[in-house]
C-alpha positions in Angstrom: 76.0 31.7 55.0 72.2 31.5 57.1 71.0 28.2 57.4 67.6 29.6 57.3 66.1 27.9 54.5 64.7 29.9 51.1 61.1 30.1 51.7 58.9 28.4 49.3 57.4 31.8 47.8 60.6 33.2 46.7 60.6 30.7 43.9 57.2 31.2 43.5 57.6 34.9 42.8 60.3 34.4 40.6 58.3 32.2 38.4 55.5 35.1 38.4 58.0 37.7 38.3 59.0 36.8 34.4 56.8 39.7 32.3 55.6 36.9 29.9 54.2 34.6 32.6 53.0 37.4 34.5 50.7 38.2 30.9 49.8 34.8 31.1 48.7 34.8 34.3 47.0 37.8 34.3 45.1 36.1 30.7 44.0 32.8 33.0 42.7 34.9 35.7 39.3 35.3 33.7 38.7 31.8 34.8 38.5 30.0 31.6 40.9 27.7 29.9 43.6 28.3 27.1 45.9 26.1 24.7 49.3 26.9 24.4 48.7 28.6 21.0 45.9 30.6 22.0 47.8 32.1 25.3 50.9 32.7 22.7 48.6 34.6 20.6 47.1 36.6 23.7 50.6 37.6 24.8 52.2 38.2 21.4 54.6 35.4 21.6 55.6 32.6 19.7 53.9 28.7 20.7 56.9 27.7 21.0 58.0 30.5 23.8 54.6 30.0 25.4 55.0 25.8 25.9 58.2 26.8 27.8 56.5 28.9 30.3 53.8 26.9 30.9 56.1 23.8 31.7 57.5 26.7 34.3 54.3 27.6 35.0 52.7 23.8 35.7 55.9 22.7 37.4 55.1 25.7 40.4 51.7 24.6 40.5 50.5 27.6 39.3 48.9 26.6 36.3 46.9 22.8 35.7 46.6 20.9 32.5 43.8 19.0 31.2 44.3 17.0 28.2 41.2 16.9 25.8 41.4 15.2 22.1 44.7 16.5 20.5 44.7 19.5 22.7 45.9 20.7 26.1 43.9 23.2 27.7 45.4 25.0 30.8 44.1 27.3 33.7 44.9 28.4 36.9 45.6 25.8 39.5 42.9 26.6 42.1 41.1 29.9 43.3 44.2 30.3 45.9 46.2 31.3 42.9 44.0 33.9 41.7 43.3 35.4 44.8 47.1 35.5 45.3 47.2 37.3 42.1 44.6 39.7 43.0 46.5 40.4 46.2 49.9 41.0 44.2 48.0 43.4 42.0 47.0 45.3 45.0 50.2 46.0 46.6 51.7 46.4 42.9 48.6 49.3 42.3 49.5 51.1 46.0 53.3 51.9 45.3 51.7 53.1 41.6 52.8 57.3 41.8 49.6 59.4 41.1 50.8 60.1 37.7 50.8 56.4 36.5 47.4 55.6 37.7 46.4 58.1 34.7 46.7 54.8 33.2 43.1 53.9 34.3 42.0 56.5 32.1 42.7 54.6 28.7 40.0 53.0 27.1 41.6 49.4 28.0 41.6 50.0 31.5 38.5 52.0 32.4 36.7 48.6 30.7 38.3 46.5 33.5 38.0 48.7 35.9 34.2 49.1 35.4 33.7 45.4 35.2 36.3 41.9 34.6 36.2 38.5 35.5 37.9 37.1 38.3 38.3 33.1 38.5 34.5 33.0 37.1 33.1 35.7 39.3 32.3 39.6 38.7 35.5 41.7 39.9 35.6 46.2 39.1 33.2 48.5 40.3 30.3 46.3 39.4 31.5 43.4 41.4 32.2 45.9 44.5 28.4 47.0 43.6 27.3 43.4 43.8 29.2 43.2 46.9 27.3 46.1 48.9 24.4 45.5 47.3 24.1 41.7 48.6 25.1 43.1 52.3 22.8 46.2 52.2 19.7 44.0 51.6 20.9 41.2 54.1 20.7 38.8 51.5 23.6 37.1 53.2 24.8 36.3 57.0 28.3 36.3 58.3 29.9 32.8 58.8 33.6 32.8 60.2 34.9 34.9 57.5 32.5 33.7 54.9 28.3 34.3 54.1 25.5 32.0 53.9 22.3 32.3 52.6 20.1 34.4 55.3 16.8 32.4 54.6 14.7 35.5 55.8 16.0 37.8 52.8 15.5 36.7 49.7 14.0 39.4 48.2 17.0 40.9 46.2 17.2 37.5 44.7 13.5 37.1 43.5 14.2 40.8 42.0 16.8 39.2 39.5 15.1 35.7 38.9 17.6 33.5 40.6 17.2 31.2 42.9 20.0 31.2 45.5 19.3 27.6 47.0 21.0 26.0 43.6 24.3 27.4 45.0 26.0 24.8 47.4 28.3 25.8 50.0 32.0 25.6 49.5 33.9 24.4 53.0 34.4 26.4 56.0 34.2 29.5 53.5 29.9 29.3 52.8 29.0 30.3 49.4 30.7 33.3 49.1 33.6 35.3 50.6 35.6 38.7 50.3 38.2 38.8 47.8 39.9 42.3 47.5 39.5 43.9 44.4 42.7 44.9 42.6 41.3 48.4 40.8 38.8 49.5 43.6 41.1 48.6 46.7 38.0 47.1 48.7 36.1 43.6 48.6 34.0 41.8 45.8 32.6 38.9 46.4 34.2 35.5 45.6 32.9 31.8 46.1 30.2 29.4 44.6 27.5 32.4 44.9 29.2 35.1 43.2 30.3 32.4 40.1 26.7 30.8 39.7 25.4 35.2 39.7 27.7 36.4 36.8 26.6 33.1 35.3 23.2 34.0 35.8 24.2 37.7 34.5 25.7 36.2 31.3 22.9 34.0 30.2 20.4 36.5 30.9 22.4 38.9 28.5 22.8 41.7 31.1 26.7 41.4 30.9 28.8 40.5 28.1 32.1 39.2 27.8 34.7 41.5 25.8 36.8 39.4 23.0 40.4 38.8 24.0 40.0 40.3 27.1 38.7 39.5 31.0 36.4 43.2 30.7 32.7 42.3 30.8 30.5 45.2 29.0 26.9 45.9 30.1 24.1 45.5 27.7 21.6 47.7 27.6 19.1 45.3 28.8 21.8 45.0 31.9 22.0 49.1 32.5 17.7 48.3 32.8 18.0 45.8 35.3 21.4 45.7 37.1 22.5 48.9 37.7 19.7 49.9 39.5 20.0 47.0 41.8 24.4 47.1 41.9 24.4 50.9 42.1 28.1 50.9 42.1 30.5 53.4 43.8 31.2 56.1 41.8 34.7 56.1 40.9 37.6 58.6 42.3 38.7 60.9 39.5 
């Protein structure tokens, strides 16, 4: 028998690997908080079963909990957990057969691929489009794996009425950093700037949340304003 200690990720992988817990984590990947009852409804289980699964997720430090009044609200423990889940999704997507990838033709999956929330920032084709637009406009400058605001180029932000100076850098990763998009297998942006921009898009009613889903829909006003700015890449057939 080997004396090599079991890697901690083996225990984490076992917790994530349960299909019900995986669906709960996917629901929380949108970045919001939910009660046990709301998660139970979202994944189709009883509240009692949800509580059992949530206890394991909290114990594994994948999910955090906040008590407010009589309610307990659950959310992903950190942005690092969200990025790890996105990375696992990229690996899983890469291993699917061409026939299985036809699942992206289903209406619910098409909506997720077009635009969705990923721990508070924009993901999907529109998220990749935002990433490409910000780099093409030279609005950001590279800073040791992350990005900072380029003071010489504010035109892109001015076009959407957004003041980037309200955003504060997050440690060494700056105001934005790349996050691999699991449906596009390209980078979108995570970090404080990405979160603030999604909030701006929602507040301006350019994007709208799809109930009971991580998906986002572009409004008619958003198509007028955002589409010319983001120019999302054409999805492969």
